[in-house]
C-alpha positions in Angstrom: 79.8 100.6 109.7 77.2 99.9 107.4 75.6 97.4 109.4 75.6 99.1 112.3 74.6 102.6 111.0 74.0 102.9 107.4 75.0 103.1 103.9 74.9 106.6 104.0 76.8 106.9 107.4 79.6 104.2 106.4 79.9 106.9 103.0 80.7 109.3 105.5 83.5 107.7 107.0 85.0 106.8 103.9 84.5 110.8 102.6 86.0 112.0 106.3 89.0 109.6 106.2 89.6 110.4 102.8 89.6 114.7 103.7 91.8 113.9 106.7 94.6 111.5 104.7 94.7 114.5 101.6 95.3 117.3 104.8 98.0 115.4 105.5 99.7 114.2 102.7 102.1 116.5 100.2 101.7 117.5 96.3 104.2 114.2 95.6 102.1 111.9 98.4 99.6 109.5 96.2 96.5 107.6 97.8 93.9 105.3 96.6 91.5 103.9 98.0 91.9 100.2 97.2 89.1 97.8 98.3 86.3 99.1 100.7 87.5 100.2 103.6 90.9 100.2 102.5 93.1 102.8 101.4 96.6 102.8 99.6 99.0 105.8 100.3 102.3 106.3 98.8 104.8 108.6 100.7 107.4 109.2 98.8 111.2 109.5 99.6 109.4 108.7 103.5 110.8 105.8 105.4 108.6 103.9 107.5 108.9 105.3 110.6 107.9 108.6 108.9 105.5 107.0 107.7 104.0 105.7 111.1 104.1 108.6 112.4 101.7 110.2 109.3 99.1 107.5 110.1 99.3 108.0 113.6 98.4 111.5 113.5 96.0 110.6 110.7 94.6 107.8 113.4 94.5 110.7 115.9 92.2 113.6 114.2 89.7 110.5 112.5 89.3 109.6 116.2 88.8 112.6 117.4 85.7 112.6 115.4 82.2 111.3 116.5 79.8 113.5 115.6 78.3 112.8 112.3 76.3 114.5 109.8 74.1 111.1 109.1 73.3 109.4 112.5 72.5 110.8 115.7 74.5 108.3 117.1 77.7 109.0 118.3 81.0 107.1 117.7 84.8 107.4 116.7 86.7 105.3 114.2 89.8 104.3 114.2 92.4 102.1 111.7 94.9 99.7 111.0 97.4 99.8 108.8 100.8 97.7 107.7 103.2 99.7 106.4 106.4 98.7 103.9 109.2 100.5 102.5 108.7 100.2 98.0 112.6 100.2 97.3 113.0 96.8 99.1 110.4 94.9 97.0 111.5 94.1 93.2 107.8 95.5 92.3 104.9 96.6 93.5 102.6 93.5 93.5 104.9 92.2 96.2 104.8 95.4 98.3 100.9 95.9 98.2 100.4 92.4 99.4 103.0 92.6 101.9 101.6 95.5 103.5 98.0 93.8 103.5 99.8 90.7 105.3 101.0 93.1 108.1 97.0 95.0 107.8 95.7 92.0 108.7 98.3 91.3 111.9 97.4 94.2 113.1 94.0 93.1 113.1 94.1 89.9 114.8 96.4 92.6 117.6 93.3 94.3 118.2 92.4 96.5 115.6 93.7 101.0 116.2 97.1 99.6 115.3 99.6 100.2 112.5 102.1 97.4 112.1 106.2 97.0 110.0 107.6 94.6 109.3 109.6 92.3 111.3 113.1 93.7 109.9 112.7 97.3 110.6 111.7 97.8 114.6 112.7 95.0 116.9 109.7 93.3 118.7 108.5 95.9 121.8 108.2 98.5 118.4 106.7 96.2 116.7 103.2 97.0 116.8 102.0 100.5 118.3 98.5 100.3 119.5 96.3 103.5 119.8 
């Protein structure tokens, strides 16, 4: 994003993504920017499949945005994500590491996807493309 449209546009995309996430979270949920363009979301009392619905909703809302204030270029943005259920891990660091692995699997499979751990779905449901 930064290389193609400039840092101001990259920042605008991050702000829009953050706004769309915030609009879809409950008061009990938490999120933070984890790295450059990565966010971590903690959705309390939520199954992986329910979280997938939230991610799909955020992905659809973000993809619908194609006009940006910082550029005359029109483009849509997508994202990939990995989802894990915290209760299946001994500590948060393990959960984040596995979630990060799933994110990179999604990117390798073509981006704009949600990838769940193998044990939570059958192979035909492993990656959902949008």
